[in-house]
C-alpha positions as CSV (number, residue, x, y, z in Angstrom):
1,M,-70.7,188.6,27.4
2,I,-67.3,189.0,29.1
3,K,-65.8,189.3,32.5
4,Y,-62.3,190.4,33.4
5,E,-59.9,190.5,36.4
6,W,-56.4,191.8,37.1
7,R,-54.4,188.7,38.1
8,N,-51.0,188.2,39.6
9,Q,-51.2,184.4,39.6
10,L,-52.9,181.7,37.6
11,S,-54.1,178.2,38.3
12,P,-52.5,175.3,36.4
13,D,-55.6,175.0,34.2
14,E,-55.7,178.8,33.5
15,S,-52.0,178.8,32.6
16,A,-52.4,175.9,30.1
17,E,-55.5,177.6,28.6
18,L,-53.8,181.0,28.3
19,A,-50.6,179.5,26.9
20,D,-52.6,177.7,24.2
21,M,-54.6,180.8,23.3
22,L,-51.5,183.0,23.0
23,S,-49.7,180.3,20.9
24,R,-52.7,180.0,18.5
25,A,-52.9,183.7,18.2
26,A,-49.2,184.1,17.5
27,K,-49.5,181.6,14.6
28,Y,-52.6,183.3,13.3
29,D,-51.1,186.7,13.4
30,A,-47.6,185.8,12.0
31,E,-48.3,186.8,8.4
32,P,-49.9,190.2,9.1
33,E,-47.4,190.7,11.9
34,Y,-50.0,191.8,14.4
35,N,-49.1,192.1,18.2
36,T,-48.3,189.0,20.1
37,I,-47.6,188.1,23.7
38,D,-45.2,185.3,24.6
39,Y,-46.6,183.2,27.5
40,A,-43.1,182.7,28.8
41,D,-42.9,186.5,29.4
42,V,-46.2,186.4,31.2
43,A,-45.1,183.5,33.4
44,V,-41.9,185.3,34.4
45,S,-43.6,188.6,35.2
46,L,-46.8,187.5,37.0
47,G,-46.9,189.1,40.4
48,Q,-44.0,191.5,39.7
49,G,-44.4,195.2,40.2
50,D,-43.4,196.3,36.7
51,S,-46.3,194.5,35.0
52,R,-50.0,193.9,35.2
53,H,-52.1,191.3,33.5
54,L,-55.8,191.6,32.8
55,L,-57.4,188.3,32.0
56,I,-60.6,188.4,29.9
57,W,-63.1,185.6,29.8
58,M,-66.0,184.9,27.4
59,L,-69.0,184.0,29.5
60,P,-71.0,180.8,28.8
61,Q,-73.1,181.0,25.7
62,S,-75.6,178.9,23.7
63,V,-75.0,178.2,20.0
64,A,-78.4,178.7,18.4
65,L,-77.9,176.7,15.2
66,T,-76.7,173.6,17.0
67,G,-78.3,174.0,20.4
68,R,-74.9,173.3,22.0
69,H,-73.7,175.2,25.1
70,K,-70.2,176.6,25.2
71,G,-68.7,177.1,28.6
72,E,-66.7,179.9,30.0
73,R,-63.3,180.3,28.2
74,I,-60.3,182.7,28.2
75,A,-61.0,185.2,25.4
76,G,-57.9,187.4,25.7
77,L,-55.2,189.1,27.7
78,L,-54.2,192.7,28.2
79,R,-50.6,193.1,29.5
80,L,-49.2,196.3,30.9
81,V,-45.5,196.7,31.3
82,F,-44.4,199.8,33.2
83,T,-41.6,201.9,31.8
84,S,-41.7,204.3,34.7
85,T,-43.7,204.7,37.9
86,E,-46.6,206.3,36.0
87,A,-46.2,205.2,32.4
88,A,-46.9,201.8,30.9
89,E,-47.0,200.1,27.5
90,A,-50.1,198.0,26.7
91,T,-50.4,194.9,24.5
92,V,-53.8,193.2,23.9
93,V,-54.2,189.7,22.3
94,I,-57.7,188.3,21.7
95,D,-58.4,184.6,20.8
96,P,-58.6,184.4,17.0
97,E,-61.9,182.5,17.2
98,L,-63.4,185.4,19.2
99,R,-62.5,188.4,17.2
100,S,-64.7,190.9,15.5
101,I,-67.4,190.5,18.1
102,G,-66.5,193.6,20.2
103,I,-64.6,192.2,23.1
104,V,-62.1,195.1,23.3
105,T,-64.9,197.6,22.8
106,Q,-66.8,196.1,25.7
107,L,-63.7,196.1,27.8
108,L,-63.1,199.8,27.3
109,E,-66.8,200.6,27.8
110,H,-66.3,199.1,31.3
111,L,-62.8,200.3,32.1
112,G,-63.1,203.7,30.4
113,V,-60.1,205.6,28.9
114,D,-59.5,208.2,31.7
115,A,-56.0,208.1,33.0
116,T,-56.2,211.3,35.1
117,A,-57.7,209.7,38.3
118,A,-55.4,209.6,41.3
119,D,-54.9,205.9,40.9
120,G,-54.3,206.1,37.2
121,W,-56.1,204.2,34.4
122,A,-58.3,201.4,35.6
123,G,-56.7,201.7,39.0
124,T,-53.3,200.5,37.7
125,G,-51.3,203.6,38.7
126,A,-50.5,204.4,35.1
127,H,-51.2,207.9,34.0
128,T,-49.8,207.4,30.6
129,V,-50.7,204.2,28.7
130,T,-49.3,203.7,25.2
131,G,-49.9,200.8,22.8
132,W,-48.7,199.9,19.3
133,A,-51.0,198.5,16.7
134,R,-48.5,196.4,14.6
135,G,-49.6,196.3,11.0
136,N,-52.1,199.1,11.8
137,H,-54.6,196.5,12.9
138,P,-58.0,197.6,11.4
139,A,-59.9,197.2,14.7
140,T,-57.7,199.7,16.5
141,G,-58.7,202.4,14.1
142,R,-62.4,201.9,14.8
143,I,-61.8,201.7,18.5
144,S,-59.6,204.9,18.4
145,D,-62.4,206.7,16.6
146,R,-65.1,205.5,19.0
147,F,-63.3,206.4,22.2
148,L,-61.3,209.4,20.8
149,I,-58.0,207.7,21.6
150,P,-55.3,209.7,19.7
151,R,-52.7,208.3,17.5
152,T,-49.4,209.8,18.6
153,D,-46.8,208.1,16.3
154,R,-46.6,206.1,13.1
155,T,-43.7,203.9,12.1
156,W,-43.2,202.5,8.6
157,K,-41.7,199.2,7.9
158,L,-39.7,199.5,4.7
159,I,-38.1,196.6,2.8
160,R,-35.9,196.1,-0.2
161,S,-33.9,193.4,-2.0
162,T,-30.2,193.1,-1.1
163,R,-29.3,192.5,-4.8
164,P,-26.9,195.1,-6.3
165,A,-28.5,198.1,-8.0
166,E,-29.4,197.5,-11.6
167,N,-27.6,200.7,-12.7
168,G,-24.3,199.0,-11.8
169,A,-23.4,201.4,-9.1
170,A,-21.4,199.6,-6.4
171,A,-22.5,200.0,-2.8
172,P,-19.8,201.3,-0.4
173,V,-18.1,198.7,1.8
174,L,-18.9,199.6,5.4
175,E,-16.3,199.2,8.2
176,R,-17.3,196.9,11.0
177,L,-16.8,198.5,14.4
178,E,-16.4,196.9,17.8
179,S,-17.8,198.5,21.0
180,D,-14.5,200.0,22.0
181,A,-14.0,201.6,18.6
182,L,-17.5,203.0,18.8
183,A,-16.7,204.6,22.1
184,D,-13.4,206.0,20.7
185,I,-15.2,208.0,18.0
186,G,-17.9,209.2,20.4
187,W,-20.9,207.4,18.8
188,Q,-21.6,204.8,21.5
189,K,-24.7,206.6,22.8
190,R,-26.2,207.0,19.3
191,I,-26.6,203.4,18.3
192,S,-28.6,200.6,19.8
193,P,-26.7,197.5,21.0
194,G,-27.0,194.2,19.2
195,G,-26.1,193.0,15.7
196,Q,-23.2,194.2,13.6
197,V,-22.2,197.8,14.0
198,L,-21.1,199.1,10.6
199,A,-19.6,202.5,9.8
200,L,-19.5,204.6,6.6
201,R,-16.2,206.4,6.6
202,E,-15.6,209.2,4.1
203,A,-12.5,211.5,3.8
204,G,-11.1,209.8,6.9
205,S,-14.1,210.5,9.2
206,V,-17.1,208.4,10.2
207,V,-20.2,210.1,8.8
208,G,-22.8,207.4,9.7
209,I,-23.2,204.1,11.5
210,A,-25.8,201.3,11.2
211,S,-26.6,198.3,13.4
212,L,-27.4,195.3,11.2
213,D,-29.3,192.4,12.7
214,L,-28.7,189.3,10.6
215,A,-31.3,187.1,12.4
216,A,-33.5,186.3,9.4
217,S,-37.2,187.0,9.2
218,H,-39.3,185.8,6.2
219,S,-40.9,188.0,3.5
220,P,-43.1,186.3,0.9
221,E,-41.7,188.7,-1.7
222,F,-38.1,188.9,-0.8
223,G,-37.3,185.7,1.2
224,A,-34.9,185.7,4.2
225,C,-34.4,189.3,5.4
226,G,-32.1,191.0,7.9
227,T,-33.0,194.2,9.7
228,I,-31.2,197.5,9.9
229,A,-32.1,198.0,13.5
230,C,-30.7,201.5,14.0
231,V,-29.0,204.2,12.0
232,A,-27.2,207.3,13.2
233,Y,-25.7,210.2,11.3
234,A,-25.1,214.0,11.7
235,R,-28.4,215.8,12.4
236,H,-28.0,218.0,9.3
237,A,-26.4,215.5,7.0
238,D,-27.5,215.7,3.4
239,I,-29.2,212.8,1.8
240,G,-26.1,211.4,0.0
241,P,-24.2,209.9,2.9
242,I,-27.5,208.5,4.4
243,R,-28.2,206.7,1.0
244,R,-24.7,205.3,0.9
245,L,-24.9,204.1,4.5
246,L,-28.2,202.3,3.7
247,A,-26.8,200.8,0.5
248,G,-23.7,199.6,2.3
249,A,-25.9,197.9,5.0
250,A,-27.9,196.2,2.3
251,A,-24.7,194.9,0.6
252,A,-23.5,193.6,4.0
253,A,-26.8,191.7,4.4
254,H,-26.3,190.3,0.9
255,D,-22.8,189.1,1.7
256,A,-24.3,187.3,4.7
257,G,-26.6,185.3,2.4
258,L,-29.8,187.3,3.0
259,E,-32.1,188.1,0.2
260,G,-33.8,191.2,1.7
261,V,-33.4,193.8,4.4
262,T,-35.9,195.8,6.4
263,I,-35.8,199.0,8.3
264,Y,-38.4,200.7,10.6
265,V,-38.5,204.5,10.3
266,D,-40.5,207.3,12.0
267,S,-42.9,208.5,9.4
268,Q,-42.1,212.1,10.5
269,D,-38.4,211.8,9.7
270,P,-38.3,213.1,6.1
271,G,-34.6,212.8,5.7
272,L,-34.4,209.1,6.5
273,V,-37.7,208.4,4.7
274,N,-36.5,210.0,1.5
275,A,-33.1,208.3,1.7
276,C,-34.8,205.0,2.1
277,R,-37.0,205.5,-0.9
278,L,-34.1,206.7,-3.1
279,T,-32.2,203.6,-2.0
280,G,-34.8,201.2,-3.2
281,F,-36.9,200.6,-0.1
282,Q,-40.6,200.2,-0.4
283,H,-43.4,200.4,2.1
284,D,-44.4,197.1,3.7
285,R,-46.6,198.0,6.7
286,T,-47.5,200.8,9.1
287,D,-47.4,200.6,12.9
288,A,-49.5,203.1,14.8
289,R,-49.2,204.1,18.4
290,Y,-52.2,205.1,20.5
291,Q,-52.1,206.8,23.9
292,L,-54.2,207.4,26.9
293,G,-53.2,210.2,29.3
294,E,-50.6,212.8,29.1
295,H,-48.0,212.9,26.4
296,T,-44.5,211.8,27.6
């Protein structure tokens, strides 16, 4: 039914076919926010040592009802991006027209899920392979159960409106920090770069910071949304300052003309999860991470 091959180069026809498939899949998966692969990233990384690409083909088949014969076609791509010499992150995209017929199941039946061999999983050198199922894609759960692939993490996407609270309580105004100011207060290693860096200052001291990405994504319910990309606060901070930090970031997104704001939180972080819920965030989707090999 399928064949597959690790490739470090593609013919012009294969490149065009793969680019078309990945583009169609990205459009198809935009609403549920499933995994995507950008062909531009593939084109740049083909043949480089920090990535591997497994091209999957559907073999020629006959269509019984019409009597027509369908030729061989690209059915999917598995992309490994190495994060260290022995660990890699995997992303799989299957042609939307060829889903729910067991392509990934067949692939794993052939490749196996053992990453302990001397040459790593499937001969790639990776002894730890992780992969996120964005939107907790239903097929990944079935595959996980069948091959006993453990789920190691869950991330929740939470979302809320940027409108002021109905109880009339005003959100605190956060202080915008530049990179040098961030270094001065010793928080530069605790926040991811990018976006606006906003600080909550109370009693003269910074008690929390947030990175706010104003690049808008669309939500059917809330409209144009920004993203709180990262938050940082004292390890044992009580829930009050965290709630005020989140409310201030939502207010900053509102001032920037956005109608909603999202945040991605570790489901095992009760402090941040509770603060989000008490600040009006609601669950939008769950991302699950699966792993082959040793835990890192």
